[in-house]
N, CA, C and O of each residue as an XYZ file, in Angstrom:
896
protein
N     126.980     88.397     71.453
C     126.497     89.330     70.452
C     125.938     90.565     71.138
O     124.991     90.473     71.920
N     126.520     91.713     70.847
C     126.191     92.944     71.551
C     125.610     93.972     70.587
O     126.256     94.358     69.613
N     124.373     94.415     70.869
C     123.745     95.485     70.098
C     124.043     96.795     70.829
O     123.683     96.947     71.997
N     124.688     97.727     70.161
C     125.147     98.953     70.819
C     124.098    100.054     70.751
O     123.548    100.340     69.688
N     123.831    100.665     71.896
C     122.909    101.787     71.978
C     123.641    103.089     71.654
O     124.871    103.138     71.648
N     122.874    104.132     71.388
C     123.433    105.437     71.011
C     124.427    105.958     72.033
O     125.525    106.386     71.677
N     124.041    105.924     73.315
C     124.904    106.526     74.341
C     126.243    105.816     74.459
O     127.260    106.458     74.720
N     126.259    104.496     74.269
C     127.530    103.772     74.340
C     128.423    104.162     73.167
O     129.628    104.348     73.338
N     127.841    104.285     71.986
C     128.628    104.646     70.802
C     129.199    106.052     70.953
O     130.358    106.282     70.607
N     128.410    106.995     71.460
C     128.902    108.362     71.654
C     130.066    108.386     72.648
O     131.026    109.134     72.458
N     129.989    107.596     73.677
C     131.092    107.514     74.643
C     132.304    106.833     74.008
O     133.447    107.221     74.245
N     132.035    105.825     73.208
C     133.103    105.109     72.511
C     133.856    106.045     71.568
O     135.070    105.933     71.401
N     133.110    106.974     70.952
C     133.706    107.951     70.039
C     134.335    109.122     70.787
O     134.844    110.053     70.163
N     134.303    109.085     72.120
C     134.860    110.147     72.968
C     134.141    111.478     72.742
O     134.769    112.536     72.694
N     132.819    111.407     72.604
C     132.014    112.597     72.400
C     131.164    112.940     73.619
O     130.214    113.718     73.527
N     131.517    112.348     74.764
C     130.818    112.663     76.002
C     131.870    113.068     77.042
O     132.924    113.583     76.669
N     131.612    112.851     78.318
C     132.585    113.256     79.331
C     133.834    112.382     79.251
O     133.775    111.246     78.779
N     134.942    112.907     79.704
C     136.211    112.178     79.631
C     136.151    110.882     80.435
O     136.643    109.846     79.986
N     135.552    110.939     81.617
C     135.455    109.752     82.464
C     134.610    108.671     81.802
O     135.001    107.504     81.767
N     133.447    109.061     81.276
C     132.574    108.091     80.614
C     133.270    107.446     79.419
O     133.133    106.246     79.179
N     134.016    108.259     78.675
C     134.732    107.727     77.526
C     135.775    106.694     77.930
O     135.929    105.665     77.273
N     136.491    106.977     79.020
C     137.528    106.052     79.491
C     136.918    104.726     79.928
O     137.445    103.661     79.605
N     135.803    104.787     80.668
C     135.141    103.563     81.131
C     134.648    102.734     79.948
O     134.806    101.513     79.925
N     134.057    103.399     78.981
C     133.517    102.701     77.810
C     134.614    102.039     76.996
O     134.428    100.930     76.495
N     135.751    102.701     76.858
C     136.857    102.084     76.112
C     137.375    100.844     76.830
O     137.776     99.876     76.185
N     137.369    100.868     78.162
C     137.766     99.677     78.926
C     136.760     98.547     78.706
O     137.140     97.386     78.547
N     135.472     98.902     78.698
C     134.434     97.898     78.448
C     134.589     97.294     77.058
O     134.479     96.080     76.880
N     134.845     98.150     76.083
C     135.026     97.684     74.709
C     136.213     96.732     74.611
O     136.136     95.704     73.937
N     137.306     97.072     75.281
C     138.490     96.218     75.265
C     138.188     94.855     75.890
O     138.637     93.823     75.391
N     137.425     94.860     76.986
C     137.074     93.597     77.654
C     136.194     92.740     76.758
O     136.345     91.519     76.717
N     135.283     93.372     76.046
C     134.402     92.627     75.141
C     135.179     92.034     73.971
O     134.890     90.924     73.525
N     136.154     92.767     73.483
C     136.986     92.240     72.398
C     137.746     91.003     72.854
O     137.927     90.061     72.083
N     138.187     91.006     74.099
C     138.886     89.839     74.641
C     137.974     88.617     74.659
O     138.430     87.480     74.540
N     136.665     88.878     74.811
C     135.695     87.785     74.836
C     135.212     87.421     73.430
O     134.282     86.631     73.269
N     135.859     88.011     72.407
C     135.483     87.758     71.013
C     134.016     88.095     70.728
O     133.319     87.377     70.011
N     133.576     89.206     71.313
C     132.194     89.642     71.114
C     131.991     90.154     69.693
O     132.918     90.652     69.055
N     130.768     90.020     69.217
C     130.374     90.559     67.916
C     129.459     91.749     68.172
O     128.542     91.667     68.990
N     129.707     92.863     67.469
C     128.976     94.100     67.709
C     128.038     94.402     66.540
O     128.373     94.195     65.373
N     126.852     94.898     66.896
C     125.837     95.220     65.905
C     125.283     96.618     66.167
O     125.064     97.002     67.316
N     125.058     97.376     65.093
C     124.498     98.719     65.196
C     123.349     98.834     64.210
O     123.526     98.606     63.013
N     122.171     99.188     64.710
C     121.015     99.360     63.849
C     121.108    100.678     63.085
O     121.690    101.652     63.564
N     120.533    100.690     61.909
C     120.468    101.910     61.106
C     119.746    103.016     61.884
O     120.084    104.194     61.771
N     118.756    102.615     62.668
C     118.004    103.581     63.470
C     118.906    104.261     64.499
O     118.687    105.423     64.842
N     119.915    103.545     64.993
C     120.839    104.123     65.964
C     121.745    105.149     65.301
O     122.027    106.199     65.878
N     122.199    104.850     64.098
C     123.000    105.824     63.354
C     122.197    107.101     63.121
O     122.719    108.208     63.254
N     120.927    106.936     62.772
C     120.062    108.099     62.552
C     119.907    108.914     63.828
O     119.898    110.144     63.787
N     119.783    108.228     64.966
C     119.614    108.946     66.236
C     120.892    109.692     66.614
O     120.824    110.811     67.122
N     122.047    109.089     66.373
C     123.314    109.761     66.657
C     123.427    111.040     65.831
O     123.771    112.101     66.352
N     123.135    110.924     64.547
C     123.213    112.087     63.660
C     122.227    113.164     64.103
O     122.555    114.350     64.098
N     121.024    112.753     64.484
C     120.015    113.704     64.950
C     120.476    114.409     66.229
O     120.263    115.611     66.382
N     121.102    113.674     67.139
C     121.588    114.252     68.393
C     122.694    115.281     68.140
O     122.707    116.353     68.746
N     123.614    114.944     67.243
C     124.704    115.867     66.925
C     124.157    117.133     66.273
O     124.568    118.242     66.616
N     123.237    116.966     65.338
C     122.654    118.130     64.662
C     121.916    119.026     65.647
O     121.985    120.251     65.546
N     121.213    118.425     66.592
C     120.497    119.213     67.598
C     121.465    120.022     68.448
O     121.206    121.185     68.756
N     122.589    119.402     68.830
C     123.575    120.117     69.624
C     124.190    121.271     68.832
O     124.344    122.378     69.349
N     124.534    121.004     67.588
C     125.128    122.048     66.750
C     124.159    123.219     66.568
O     124.566    124.380     66.560
N     122.894    122.899     66.426
C     121.889    123.949     66.269
C     121.701    124.738     67.565
O     121.625    125.966     67.542
N     121.626    124.029     68.694
C     121.403    124.691     69.980
C     122.585    125.558     70.394
O     122.403    126.597     71.028
N     123.791    125.138     70.038
C     124.996    125.849     70.480
C     125.466    126.894     69.479
O     126.410    127.632     69.763
N     124.832    126.971     68.318
C     125.261    127.911     67.271
C     125.286    129.371     67.725
O     126.206    130.094     67.342
N     124.315    129.843     68.529
C     124.324    131.260     68.925
C     125.449    131.642     69.889
O     125.692    132.829     70.107
N     126.128    130.671     70.461
C     127.164    130.974     71.448
C     128.349    131.685     70.799
O     128.790    131.306     69.714
N     128.847    132.691     71.453
C     130.018    133.411     70.955
C     131.288    132.724     71.430
O     131.230    131.822     72.265
N     132.409    133.133     70.917
C     133.697    132.591     71.334
C     133.933    132.862     72.812
O     134.619    132.093     73.485
N     133.369    133.950     73.320
C     133.531    134.283     74.733
C     132.737    133.320     75.621
O     133.181    132.944     76.706
N     131.554    132.932     75.137
C     130.762    131.954     75.890
C     131.507    130.634     75.994
O     131.603    130.048     77.073
N     132.028    130.173     74.877
C     132.765    128.905     74.877
C     134.029    128.982     75.726
O     134.401    128.014     76.389
N     134.681    130.131     75.701
C     135.885    130.303     76.509
C     135.539    130.267     77.993
O     136.271    129.691     78.798
N     134.423    130.883     78.344
C     133.988    130.874     79.745
C     133.674    129.454     80.208
O     134.088    129.031     81.287
N     132.930    128.722     79.368
C     132.573    127.351     79.727
C     133.813    126.471     79.861
O     133.880    125.602     80.731
N     134.785    126.704     78.996
C     136.011    125.898     79.030
C     136.808    126.147     80.299
O     137.399    125.222     80.858
N     136.825    127.380     80.750
C     137.643    127.732     81.911
C     136.891    127.630     83.234
O     137.504    127.709     84.298
N     135.601    127.460     83.181
C     134.805    127.414     84.405
C     134.905    126.043     85.058
O     135.387    125.079     84.464
N     134.439    125.989     86.288
C     134.403    124.722     87.011
C     133.005    124.092     86.935
O     132.710    123.121     87.633
N     132.167    124.651     86.089
C     130.820    124.126     85.938
C     130.887    122.781     85.215
O     131.513    122.667     84.161
N     130.245    121.776     85.780
C     130.250    120.459     85.152
C     129.158    120.409     84.086
O     127.970    120.523     84.389
N     129.578    120.237     82.843
C     128.638    120.127     81.743
C     128.453    118.646     81.399
O     129.134    117.784     81.954
N     127.552    118.366     80.505
C     127.311    116.980     80.121
C     127.429    116.821     78.609
O     127.379    117.797     77.860
N     127.585    115.575     78.180
C     127.514    115.225     76.780
C     128.455    115.969     75.866
O     129.652    116.078     76.130
N     127.888    116.484     74.775
C     128.687    117.152     73.761
C     129.388    118.405     74.300
O     130.455    118.779     73.813
N     128.786    119.049     75.302
C     129.429    120.235     75.879
C     130.786    119.871     76.467
O     131.774    120.576     76.262
N     130.820    118.762     77.201
C     132.079    118.322     77.800
C     133.092    117.979     76.716
O     134.274    118.301     76.845
N     132.641    117.332     75.656
C     133.545    116.977     74.559
C     134.098    118.229     73.889
O     135.287    118.294     73.577
N     133.241    119.220     73.667
C     133.697    120.456     73.027
C     134.654    121.221     73.926
O     135.568    121.887     73.439
N     134.452    121.133     75.225
C     135.349    121.805     76.157
C     136.730    121.156     76.150
O     137.724    121.798     76.490
N     136.789    119.883     75.761
C     138.072    119.170     75.702
C     138.716    119.260     74.326
O     139.748    118.637     74.077
N     138.105    120.039     73.429
C     138.753    120.270     72.142
C     138.077    119.675     70.931
O     138.572    119.841     69.816
N     136.946    118.975     71.109
C     136.215    118.447     69.963
C     135.510    119.611     69.277
O     134.620    120.229     69.861
N     135.896    119.907     68.064
C     135.408    121.101     67.370
C     134.062    120.840     66.690
O     133.633    119.698     66.527
N     133.422    121.923     66.306
C     132.167    121.821     65.579
C     132.376    121.137     64.224
O     131.500    120.423     63.737
N     133.541    121.365     63.628
C     133.841    120.726     62.343
C     133.898    119.204     62.485
O     133.420    118.467     61.623
N     134.490    118.753     63.585
C     134.573    117.314     63.838
C     133.173    116.729     64.005
O     132.856    115.677     63.451
N     132.348    117.423     64.773
C     130.986    116.955     64.992
C     130.176    116.987     63.698
O     129.428    116.056     63.399
N     130.332    118.056     62.944
C     129.573    118.180     61.702
C     129.931    117.057     60.727
O     129.059    116.554     60.017
N     131.201    116.663     60.687
C     131.636    115.582     59.794
C     130.912    114.275     60.124
O     130.650    113.463     59.237
N     130.591    114.080     61.407
C     129.941    112.849     61.833
C     128.447    112.831     61.532
O     127.784    111.817     61.754
N     127.911    113.934     61.032
C     126.517    113.922     60.599
C     126.373    113.282     59.220
O     125.258    113.076     58.739
N     127.490    112.972     58.593
C     127.483    112.183     57.368
C     127.522    110.710     57.770
O     128.459    110.270     58.435
N     126.518    109.959     57.372
C     126.380    108.582     57.854
C     127.569    107.706     57.481
O     127.996    106.879     58.287
N     128.101    107.865     56.303
C     129.244    107.049     55.900
C     130.485    107.383     56.726
O     131.252    106.495     57.097
N     130.672    108.661     57.006
C     131.798    109.083     57.852
C     131.639    108.529     59.263
O     132.604    108.093     59.891
N     130.405    108.556     59.744
C     130.126    108.024     61.078
C     130.434    106.531     61.139
O     131.042    106.058     62.099
N     130.017    105.799     60.125
C     130.305    104.366     60.070
C     131.808    104.109     60.058
O     132.300    103.225     60.760
N     132.523    104.878     59.265
C     133.981    104.715     59.181
C     134.632    104.943     60.540
O     135.536    104.207     60.935
N     134.168    105.966     61.251
C     134.738    106.287     62.562
C     134.497    105.159     63.555
O     135.380    104.816     64.341
N     133.304    104.588     63.517
C     132.984    103.484     64.418
C     133.834    102.260     64.083
O     134.341    101.584     64.978
N     133.985    101.982     62.792
C     134.734    100.793     62.358
C     136.225    100.897     62.663
O     136.908     99.879     62.767
N     136.732    102.117     62.805
C     138.128    102.281     63.192
C     138.346    101.730     64.604
O     139.414    101.202     64.912
N     137.328    101.856     65.455
C     137.445    101.444     66.849
C     137.181     99.955     67.044
O     137.787     99.327     67.912
N     136.291     99.392     66.252
C     136.001     97.969     66.376
C     135.228     97.496     65.150
O     134.608     98.295     64.447
N     135.271     96.192     64.902
C     134.495     95.613     63.808
C     133.017     95.618     64.185
O     132.639     95.159     65.263
N     132.194     96.137     63.294
C     130.765     96.270     63.562
C     129.976     95.783     62.356
O     130.354     96.030     61.211
N     128.870     95.083     62.629
C     127.919     94.737     61.576
C     126.761     95.729     61.643
O     126.107     95.853     62.677
N     126.511     96.428     60.553
C     125.434     97.405     60.517
C     124.160     96.735     59.998
O     124.163     96.076     58.958
N     123.085     96.919     60.740
C     121.802     96.294     60.422
C     120.907     97.329     59.765
O     120.477     98.281     60.416
N     120.620     97.151     58.478
C     119.811     98.133     57.756
C     118.494     97.564     57.257
O     117.819     98.190     56.440
N     118.118     96.369     57.744
C     116.886     95.742     57.266
C     115.874     95.500     58.377
O     114.920     94.743     58.196
N     116.079     96.142     59.536
C     115.115     95.946     60.621
C     113.941     96.913     60.454
O     114.141     98.113     60.264
N     112.720     96.385     60.526
C     111.506     97.184     60.350
C     110.969     97.586     61.723
O     110.461     96.748     62.468
N     111.085     98.869     62.051
C     110.649     99.345     63.367
C     109.211     99.861     63.361
O     108.706    100.290     64.398
N     108.551     99.824     62.210
C     107.202    100.386     62.123
C     106.160     99.512     62.820
O     105.055     99.970     63.109
N     106.516     98.245     63.090
C     105.541     97.328     63.699
C     105.459     97.475     65.211
O     104.616     96.839     65.844
N     106.309     98.291     65.795
C     106.284     98.492     67.246
C     104.972     99.170     67.625
O     104.571    100.153     67.002
N     104.310     98.645     68.642
C     102.975     99.121     68.991
C     103.013    100.492     69.659
O     103.966    100.834     70.359
N     101.966    101.261     69.430
C     101.848    102.589     70.046
C     101.701    102.479     71.560
O     102.097    103.384     72.295
N     101.127    101.363     72.026
C     100.959    101.169     73.472
C     102.312    101.060     74.169
O     102.524    101.647     75.230
N     103.229    100.299     73.556
C     104.570    100.180     74.122
C     105.298    101.519     74.112
O     105.988    101.871     75.068
N     105.136    102.256     73.023
C     105.776    103.563     72.917
C     105.273    104.499     74.005
O     106.067    105.166     74.668
N     103.963    104.552     74.192
C     103.366    105.417     75.207
C     103.818    105.018     76.608
O     104.088    105.873     77.451
N     103.896    103.714     76.845
C     104.297    103.231     78.162
C     105.744    103.598     78.473
O     106.057    104.005     79.592
N     106.629    103.454     77.482
C     108.037    103.787     77.694
C     108.226    105.286     77.878
O     108.996    105.709     78.740
N     107.533    106.095     77.081
C     107.623    107.555     77.220
C     107.167    107.976     78.607
O     107.795    108.826     79.238
N     106.088    107.392     79.079
C     105.575    107.708     80.414
C     106.571    107.293     81.488
O     106.774    108.013     82.465
N     107.187    106.140     81.306
C     108.161    105.646     82.282
C     109.410    106.520     82.324
O     109.924    106.814     83.404
N     109.902    106.935     81.162
C     111.108    107.768     81.114
C     110.841    109.158     81.699
O     111.696    109.720     82.384
N     109.658    109.709     81.427
C     109.220    110.971     82.027
C     110.254    112.080     81.865
O     110.666    112.708     82.840
N     110.668    112.313     80.618
C     111.602    113.396     80.308
C     111.028    114.246     79.194
O     110.449    113.719     78.244
N     111.183    115.554     79.302
C     110.614    116.462     78.306
C     111.158    116.192     76.908
O     110.423    116.262     75.923
N     112.454    115.883     76.828
C     113.086    115.709     75.521
C     112.898    114.300     74.963
O     113.404    113.986     73.885
N     112.173    113.454     75.693
C     112.008    112.060     75.270
C     110.592    111.861     74.757
O     109.624    112.002     75.504
N     110.478    111.527     73.464
C     109.168    111.351     72.864
C     109.083    110.105     72.013
O     109.843    109.156     72.206
N     108.157    110.107     71.069
C     107.886    108.920     70.260
C     109.102    108.476     69.446
O     109.381    107.280     69.352
N     109.823    109.429     68.858
C     110.972    109.069     68.020
C     112.024    108.330     68.837
O     112.535    107.293     68.414
N     112.348    108.876     70.020
C     113.359    108.258     70.877
C     112.886    106.888     71.391
O     113.658    105.930     71.437
N     111.601    106.816     71.777
C     111.067    105.556     72.299
C     111.049    104.473     71.224
O     111.359    103.313     71.495
N     110.686    104.860     70.006
C     110.658    103.881     68.914
C     112.057    103.322     68.660
O     112.213    102.136     68.369
N     113.076    104.183     68.772
C     114.444    103.701     68.593
C     114.815    102.703     69.680
O     115.338    101.628     69.386
N     114.543    103.057     70.949
C     114.921    102.182     72.060
C     114.184    100.844     71.986
O     114.763     99.790     72.247
N     112.916    100.902     71.632
C     112.143     99.671     71.504
C     112.621     98.831     70.324
O     112.479     97.608     70.335
N     113.180     99.474     69.317
C     113.751     98.738     68.187
C     114.912     97.868     68.649
O     115.037     96.717     68.230
N     115.762     98.420     69.514
C     116.887     97.654     70.038
C     116.396     96.434     70.817
O     116.905     95.326     70.650
N     115.396     96.661     71.671
C     114.860     95.579     72.495
C     114.225     94.501     71.619
O     114.471     93.310     71.810
N     113.408     94.930     70.658
C     112.701     93.976     69.810
C     113.663     93.188     68.924
O     113.492     91.983     68.738
N     114.676     93.867     68.375
C     115.657     93.180     67.533
C     116.402     92.122     68.346
O     116.672     91.025     67.857
N     116.728     92.466     69.588
C     117.422     91.521     70.467
C     116.532     90.312     70.761
O     117.010     89.178     70.756
N     115.256     90.543     71.013
C     114.329     89.440     71.284
C     114.242     88.493     70.095
O     114.193     87.274     70.261
N     114.224     89.061     68.902
C     114.154     88.237     67.697
C     115.384     87.355     67.533
O     115.293     86.244     67.011
N     116.523     87.846     67.974
C     117.786     87.134     67.764
C     118.066     86.078     68.824
O     118.844     85.154     68.584
N     117.452     86.200     69.975
C     117.731     85.225     71.037
C     117.213     83.850     70.661
O     116.157     83.705     70.044
N     117.990     82.835     71.052
C     117.670     81.453     70.697
C     116.900     80.775     71.823
O     117.496     80.097     72.660
N     115.588     80.952     71.851
C     114.752     80.278     72.840
C     114.900     80.838     74.233
O     115.529     81.877     74.435
N     114.314     80.144     75.196
C     114.364     80.552     76.595
C     115.538     79.881     77.291
O     115.577     78.658     77.424
N     116.489     80.683     77.729
C     117.662     80.152     78.426
C     117.387     80.100     79.925
O     116.836     81.040     80.499
N     117.772     79.004     80.542
C     117.549     78.849     81.981
C     118.649     79.513     82.802
O     118.468     79.774     83.992
N     119.801     79.791     82.161
C     120.913     80.433     82.859
C     121.297     81.720     82.143
O     121.292     81.791     80.914
N     121.626     82.723     82.925
C     121.948     84.028     82.349
C     123.203     83.971     81.482
O     123.317     84.711     80.505
N     124.140     83.100     81.833
C     125.388     83.036     81.071
C     125.203     82.353     79.721
O     126.098     82.402     78.877
N     124.042     81.710     79.504
C     123.784     81.047     78.229
C     123.131     81.971     77.207
O     123.014     81.612     76.035
N     122.707     83.151     77.636
C     122.059     84.084     76.718
C     123.118     84.703     75.816
O     124.138     85.197     76.296
N     122.875     84.674     74.509
C     123.927     85.063     73.567
C     123.672     86.404     72.870
O     124.461     86.802     72.013
N     122.578     87.115     73.221
C     122.303     88.427     72.627
C     121.911     89.411     73.715
O     121.078     89.111     74.571
N     122.531     90.609     73.670
C     122.224     91.658     74.652
C     122.248     93.026     73.974
O     122.910     93.222     72.955
N     121.512     93.960     74.562
C     121.598     95.371     74.185
C     122.457     96.066     75.231
O     122.138     96.030     76.420
N     123.541     96.697     74.799
C     124.425     97.393     75.729
C     124.077     98.874     75.726
O     124.208     99.554     74.708
N     123.629     99.367     76.885
C     123.195    100.754     76.988
C     123.674    101.345     78.302
O     123.974    100.621     79.251
N     123.743    102.669     78.346
C     124.026    103.357     79.604
C     122.779    104.091     80.110
O     122.862    104.941     80.997
N     121.648    103.756     79.542
C     120.374    104.360     79.918
C     119.726    103.511     81.010
O     119.114    102.482     80.722
N     119.863    103.942     82.253
C     119.347    103.156     83.372
C     117.819    103.140     83.397
O     117.215    102.161     83.834
N     117.196    104.220     82.932
C     115.727    104.243     82.909
C     115.184    103.251     81.892
O     114.182    102.580     82.143
N     115.847    103.161     80.747
C     115.441    102.173     79.749
C     115.647    100.767     80.289
O     114.788     99.901     80.123
N     116.789    100.539     80.938
C     117.079     99.222     81.495
C     116.038     98.830     82.540
O     115.580     97.687     82.574
N     115.669     99.783     83.390
C     114.659     99.511     84.420
C     113.314     99.177     83.778
O     112.659     98.213     84.175
N     112.897     99.975     82.781
C     111.635     99.698     82.098
C     111.679     98.312     81.460
O     110.707     97.559     81.525
N     112.799     97.986     80.852
C     112.957     96.691     80.193
C     112.848     95.549     81.201
O     112.278     94.501     80.899
N     113.396     95.753     82.398
C     113.300     94.727     83.441
C     111.852     94.477     83.840
O     111.457     93.345     84.121
N     111.068     95.549     83.860
C     109.670     95.429     84.273
C     108.763     94.879     83.166
O     107.631     94.475     83.432
N     109.258     94.867     81.940
C     108.414     94.491     80.808
C     109.065     93.418     79.940
O     108.987     93.466     78.712
N     109.699     92.466     80.584
C     110.351     91.382     79.838
C     110.132     90.070     80.566
O     109.463     90.017     81.597
N     110.701     89.023     80.019
C     110.588     87.718     80.641
C     111.547     87.579     81.814
O     111.783     88.536     82.552
N     112.091     86.398     81.979
C     112.980     86.150     83.118
C     114.223     87.031     83.072
O     114.666     87.548     84.098
N     114.776     87.196     81.890
C     115.965     88.029     81.729
C     115.691     89.114     80.689
O     115.282     88.826     79.564
N     115.923     90.356     81.082
C     115.678     91.474     80.169
C     116.701     91.482     79.045
O     117.656     90.705     79.048
N     116.487     92.368     78.086
C     117.398     92.470     76.948
C     118.485     93.522     77.159
O     119.599     93.364     76.659
N     118.179     94.584     77.890
C     119.111     95.701     78.070
C     120.015     95.484     79.276
O     119.566     95.063     80.342
N     121.293     95.778     79.087
C     122.277     95.685     80.164
C     123.076     96.980     80.242
O     123.395     97.582     79.217
N     123.394     97.401     81.449
C     124.351     98.489     81.624
C     125.759     97.899     81.618
O     125.927     96.680     81.653
N     126.755     98.759     81.573
C     128.141     98.277     81.566
C     128.474     97.508     82.843
O     129.234     96.540     82.807
N     127.905     97.939     83.970
C     128.163     97.246     85.242
C     127.606     95.835     85.186
O     128.289     94.879     85.553
N     126.375     95.703     84.730
C     125.772     94.378     84.643
C     126.540     93.480     83.679
O     126.756     92.299     83.951
N     126.944     94.050     82.562
C     127.680     93.266     81.570
C     129.017     92.789     82.110
O     129.418     91.650     81.869
N     129.710     93.657     82.840
C     131.008     93.262     83.398
C     130.848     92.114     84.382
O     131.713     91.243     84.469
N     129.737     92.108     85.131
C     129.490     91.005     86.059
C     129.212     89.699     85.321
O     129.637     88.630     85.760
N     128.503     89.785     84.210
C     128.238     88.577     83.429
C     129.532     88.028     82.839
O     129.734     86.815     82.794
N     130.403     88.922     82.389
C     131.701     88.476     81.868
C     132.483     87.747     82.954
O     133.075     86.697     82.707
N     132.478     88.313     84.156
C     133.162     87.657     85.275
C     132.552     86.294     85.562
O     133.264     85.329     85.839
N     131.239     86.223     85.496
C     130.546     84.962     85.761
C     130.900     83.907     84.715
O     131.092     82.737     85.048
N     130.984     84.320     83.456
C     131.316     83.381     82.391
C     132.757     82.889     82.499
O     133.058     81.737     82.185
N     133.638     83.774     82.946
C     135.040     83.383     83.083
C     135.253     82.465     84.277
O     136.237     81.728     84.334
N     134.329     82.511     85.230
C     134.406     81.661     86.426
C     135.750     81.811     87.131
O     136.393     80.826     87.492
N     136.154     83.050     87.315
C     137.439     83.292     87.984
C     137.357     82.965     89.470
O     138.366     82.659     90.105
N     136.141     83.033     90.019
C     135.964     82.712     91.430
C     135.197     81.409     91.549
O     134.280     81.138     90.774
N     135.585     80.605     92.532
C     134.933     79.319     92.719
C     133.543     79.447     93.300
O     132.722     78.547     93.124
N     133.254     80.549     93.992
C     131.977     80.710     94.649
C     130.956     81.290     93.674
O     130.816     82.509     93.576
N     130.247     80.430     92.955
C     129.291     80.908     91.954
C     128.133     81.639     92.603
O     127.522     82.506     91.978
N     127.815     81.301     93.863
C     126.740     81.993     94.569
C     127.053     83.468     94.741
O     126.164     84.311     94.624
N     128.316     83.787     95.019
C     128.736     85.180     95.145
C     128.550     85.906     93.816
O     128.085     87.045     93.788
N     128.911     85.251     92.723
C     128.785     85.865     91.419
C     127.314     86.121     91.077
O     126.971     87.179     90.549
N     126.442     85.143     91.381
C     125.035     85.326     91.107
C     124.462     86.503     91.897
O     123.612     87.244     91.402
N     124.944     86.662     93.142
C     124.508     87.777     93.975
C     124.942     89.107     93.373
O     124.172     90.067     93.359
N     126.181     89.164     92.873
C     126.685     90.400     92.260
C     125.842     90.787     91.055
O     125.501     91.957     90.882
N     125.504     89.806     90.221
C     124.698     90.075     89.035
C     123.323     90.574     89.439
O     122.804     91.529     88.861
N     122.722     89.911     90.456
C     121.389     90.305     90.898
C     121.366     91.716     91.465
O     120.451     92.489     91.180
N     122.373     92.055     92.270
C     122.438     93.385     92.872
C     122.621     94.472     91.839
O     122.070     95.564     91.978
N     123.403     94.179     90.787
C     123.636     95.193     89.769
C     122.384     95.434     88.951
O     122.392     96.261     88.040
């Protein structure tokens, strides 16, 4: 059972860099082979829409000449800029600010269960402050931290007791946010809730037991 974070969904929708999108689609395909079930919180949909709206607002003053320069330059941009340079138009992005349209787009790529009954108001202010301090980014504040903590808390609620083996854990948060993953490692039990794509791919390999040397697999998971 995989709870998808905002950054993974944006890459899945091909709204980030071309390389990131390709890697994420490979990860998604591998998870489908494992018959994974995907979950998206309502709070994540709200964050995606908020991110797109912020980009559209920030980039609105740019002229056609600015966009042409960015498209032809060798400057490496990030996120939505890279997507727009590859032909993703403002109209396409604006359409995704409609929540129903966004859901439809996600469901075209994979079957998803949308969670609209999770209450994020109970998350403590102490946890929010600690995560904001740990992330240490100007654009990262209470709203973003509350969303990330919602993913972690929802995952904790869904896990079935304390598992002694990592391969027995049946709920994970899939994110590409390494700072969130690191914070989660420092503030969780034996096994954290957040996984990066690298960590997840190692767990898949471990579950498949393609190699006889389980010690090697455990080392790979630990190093990642």
